N, C-alpha and C positions, 0 to 999 in steps of 0.2 A: 357572186352573190355574197359571199361573206369572207371572212379572213382565213380561209383555209380549213375551216372545220366543217365537217359533215353534219348537217342538222339531224340526221338519223342517229349519229354517233353520240350526240350530246346527251340524250336521255340515258344512254348506257354508261356514260362517264359518271353521271350522278349516283347511280346505285353502287358503282365501284367505290366512290368516296364514302358512301354510307357503310359499305362492307368493310372498307379500310378502317373507318371509325369504330365499327363494332369489333373488328378484329383487334384493334388497338386497345379497346376497353377490355376485351377478353384477355389479352396478353397482360395488361396491367393487373387485372384481377388475378390471373394465374401467378404473376410475380408477387402480388400481395399475399396470396395464399401460401406460396412457397416461402416467402420471407417469414410469415407467421409460423409455418411449420418448422423452419430452421430456428427461429427464435425459441420456440417451444423445446426443440431438441437441445438447443444450447443451454437453456435454463435447466432442463433435466440433467444434462451432463455436468453442470457446474453447481447448482444449488443443492442437489441431493447429496453429492459427496461432501460439500461444505457442512450441510446439516448433520451428516453422519460423523464428520470429524468433530464438530462442536459437541455432539452427544458423547463421543468417545472421550473428549477432554473433560467434560463434566463428570462422567463416570470415573475416569482415572483420578481426577481431583478428589472426588468423594472417597475412592478406595485409599488413596494416600492419607487422607484425613483419618479414616478408620484405622489404618495400620499404625499411624503415629499415636493415636489414642491407645491402641492395644499395646504398643511398645512401652508407653508410659506405664500401663498397668503391669506389664511384665517386669519392668524395672522396679516398681513398687513391691511387687511380690518377691523379687530377689532380695530386696532390702529386708523384708520381713523374715525370709528364710535365713539370711545371714544373721540377723538379730536372734532368732531362735537357736541357731547353731552356737552362737556366742554364749547364750544362757546355758545351753547344754554342756559346752566345754567347761565353763566355770563350775557348774554343779558337779561334773565328773572330776574336776580337780579337788573339790571339797570332799567328794565321796571317796576318791582314791586315797587322799591324805588320811582321812579318818579311818578307813579300812586298813591301811598300812600301819597306822599307829596302834589299832586294836590287835592286830596280829603280832606285831613285834614290840610294841611299847617303846619304839624308838622315836624320840622327839623330832629328829630330822625329817622323818616321813610326814610329820604333821605340818611342816612349814608351807607346802602348797595349799593346804586347806585353810590355813590362817591367812595367807596372802589373797586367796580367791574369795573368801567369805564376804568381805565388804563389797566386792564388785558384783556379787549375785543380785542383790536388790536393785542396784543401779541398772543392770542389764535387763532385769525383768521389767523395770519401769519404762525403759526405752521400747521394749517390745510391746508393752501395753499401750504406749502412746501411738505406735505404728498401727495397731489393730483396733484402736478406740472407736473409730467410725464404723467398724464392721459389726452389724447386729448379730451375726452368728457366732461371734467370738466370745 
């Protein structure tokens, strides 16, 4: 009658092809869902650490900038302190020389006062230049 196929079996093979097609679509859908889930996990595993690292770099750069600025102010403050100590040293030389002269009337003790006296206004002028922009000075 025919080429070796059973006519009753023919309709059964058709649903099996449909089932295979549906199963193939379901498998491809599952693969697609699995790939999307994997891609999502991969993005989470890479992009979040990279974003955190970039945030850390930005904060570190800002902190370094802040510290460099503070270091500049510390150096400036140290220069002011050194200038103030220089004024104090010169004034102490003048004071010590005059005090020694008045106690002993020895002209040799007056020499440090005579040597330091012209340098006092210069040292005070340098100190005033350093603190000129400070409104509380």
